[in-house]
SELO-620267 format. One record per atom (N, C-alpha, C): residue in three letters; x negated, y, z negated. Coordinates in Angstrom, 2 decimals. Each point is the difference from the previous one (the first is absolute). Layout:
NODE   r      px      py      pz
NODE ala       X       Y       Z
...
***
This chain:
NODE   r      px      py      pz
NODE met  -65.99  120.09 -107.14
NODE met   -0.96    0.77    0.25
NODE met   -1.50   -1.67   -0.03
NODE pro   -0.14   -0.04   -1.00
NODE pro   -0.59   -0.78   -0.02
NODE pro    0.36   -1.34    0.45
NODE lys    1.35   -0.50   -0.41
NODE lys    0.28   -1.34    1.44
NODE lys   -0.82    0.13    1.38
NODE ser    0.78    1.17    0.37
NODE ser   -0.37   -0.17    1.55
NODE ser   -1.60   -0.36    0.16
NODE glu   -0.67    0.74   -1.06
NODE glu   -1.57   -0.16    0.47
NODE glu   -0.49   -1.50   -0.09
NODE lys    0.71   -0.75   -1.33
NODE lys   -0.39   -1.33    0.14
NODE lys    0.49   -0.69    1.57
NODE arg    1.16    0.61    0.46
NODE arg    0.60   -0.97    0.85
NODE arg   -1.01    0.48    1.98
NODE glu   -0.16    0.71   -0.37
NODE glu   -1.55    0.95    1.04
NODE glu   -0.48   -1.19   -0.48
NODE asn   -0.78   -0.21   -1.05
NODE asn   -1.65   -0.53   -0.40
NODE asn    0.72   -1.70    0.63
NODE gln    1.38   -0.93   -0.31
NODE gln    0.28   -0.96    0.23
NODE gln   -0.65   -0.75    1.59
NODE pro    0.67    1.10    0.78
NODE pro   -0.37   -0.63    1.28
NODE pro   -1.15   -0.45    0.94
NODE pro   -0.97    0.88   -0.56
NODE pro   -1.83   -0.29    0.17
NODE pro   -0.08   -1.32   -0.29
NODE val    0.01   -0.26   -1.45
NODE val   -0.11   -1.20   -0.84
NODE val    0.55   -0.77    1.54
NODE leu    1.23   -0.34   -0.07
NODE leu    0.83   -0.70    1.25
NODE leu   -1.06   -0.46    0.58
NODE val   -0.29    0.84    1.41
NODE val   -0.63   -0.07    0.96
NODE val   -1.49   -0.53   -0.05
NODE gln   -0.33    0.02   -1.05
NODE gln   -1.55   -0.45   -0.48
NODE gln    0.14   -1.16   -0.13
NODE gln    0.80   -0.72   -0.68
NODE gln    0.40   -1.34    0.47
NODE gln   -0.38   -0.41    1.30
NODE pro    1.10   -0.38    0.06
NODE pro   -0.48   -0.69    1.69
NODE pro   -1.14    0.46    0.90
NODE thr   -0.88    1.11   -0.60
NODE thr   -1.07    1.16    0.66
NODE thr   -1.02   -1.39   -0.57
NODE gln    0.05   -0.63   -1.03
NODE gln   -1.38   -0.77   -0.78
NODE gln    0.17   -1.34    0.88
NODE glu    1.57   -0.70    0.14
NODE glu    0.05   -1.12    0.96
NODE glu   -0.49    0.18    1.61
NODE lys    0.04    1.32    0.28
NODE lys   -0.71   -0.15    1.52
NODE lys   -1.44    0.09   -0.39
NODE ile   -0.24    0.54   -1.47
NODE ile   -1.47    0.26    0.76
NODE ile   -0.27   -1.92   -0.42
NODE his    0.44   -0.09   -0.87
NODE his   -0.37   -2.33   -0.40
NODE his    0.08    0.24    1.17
NODE gln    1.02   -0.42    1.26
NODE gln    0.08   -0.44    0.83
NODE gln   -1.04    0.06    0.96
NODE leu   -0.62    1.22   -0.15
NODE leu   -1.14    0.57    1.06
NODE leu   -1.02   -0.06   -0.96
NODE gly    0.05   -0.47   -0.57
NODE gly   -1.66   -0.58   -0.50
NODE gly   -0.13   -1.52    0.39
NODE arg    1.36   -0.53   -0.18
NODE arg   -0.42   -1.64    0.49
NODE arg   -0.02   -0.09    1.47
NODE asn    0.48    0.58    0.80
NODE asn   -0.16   -0.21    1.54
NODE asn   -1.31    0.91    0.54
NODE ala   -0.27    0.92   -0.93
NODE ala   -1.08    1.22    0.54
NODE ala   -0.91   -0.83    0.35
NODE ala   -1.00    0.65    0.24
NODE ala   -1.85   -0.60   -0.35
NODE ala   -0.31    0.12   -1.02
NODE pro   -0.98   -0.49   -0.37
NODE pro   -1.00    0.42   -1.23
NODE pro   -0.14    0.47   -0.77
NODE lys   -0.28    1.54    1.56
NODE lys   -0.66    1.32   -0.56
NODE lys    1.86    0.74   -0.67
NODE gln    0.61    0.04    1.11
NODE gln    1.31    0.38   -1.17
NODE gln    0.75   -0.26   -0.70
NODE arg   -0.56   -1.52   -0.20
NODE arg    0.64   -1.25   -1.19
NODE arg    0.12    1.52   -1.30
NODE arg   -2.33    0.20    0.47
NODE arg   -0.66    0.60   -1.29
NODE arg    0.94    1.26   -0.46
NODE lys    0.36    0.79    0.83
NODE lys    0.78    1.45   -0.13
NODE lys    1.31   -0.55   -0.64
NODE ala    0.68   -1.07    0.08
NODE ala    1.86   -0.30   -0.09
NODE ala   -0.95   -0.12   -1.69
NODE thr   -0.27   -1.07   -0.15
NODE thr   -0.24    0.03   -1.77
NODE thr   -0.93    0.53   -0.40
NODE gly   -1.33    0.74    0.59
NODE gly   -1.02    0.56   -0.52
NODE gly   -0.72   -0.62   -1.14
NODE ala    0.25    0.74   -1.06
NODE ala   -1.09   -1.17   -1.13
NODE ala    0.35   -0.65   -0.44
NODE ser    0.71   -1.35    0.38
NODE ser    0.90   -1.02   -0.48
NODE ser   -1.15   -0.65    0.94
NODE leu   -0.28    0.09    1.15
NODE leu   -0.97   -0.88    0.69
NODE leu   -1.57    0.31   -0.54
NODE arg   -0.48    1.52   -0.32
NODE arg   -1.22    0.05   -0.35
NODE arg   -0.23   -1.17   -1.61
NODE asp    1.03    0.09   -0.82
NODE asp    0.15   -0.77   -1.02
NODE asp   -0.35   -1.47    0.23
***
């Protein structure tokens, strides 16, 4: 049973990687206001 739980937790992690790459691409191509949203506190620093 615990193995099935781990399997369920793995797919979302794999999905998060491509989404982060997309956010990085959006930050580069998007306007400065959208870049602030993509990078968040990073730009504040």
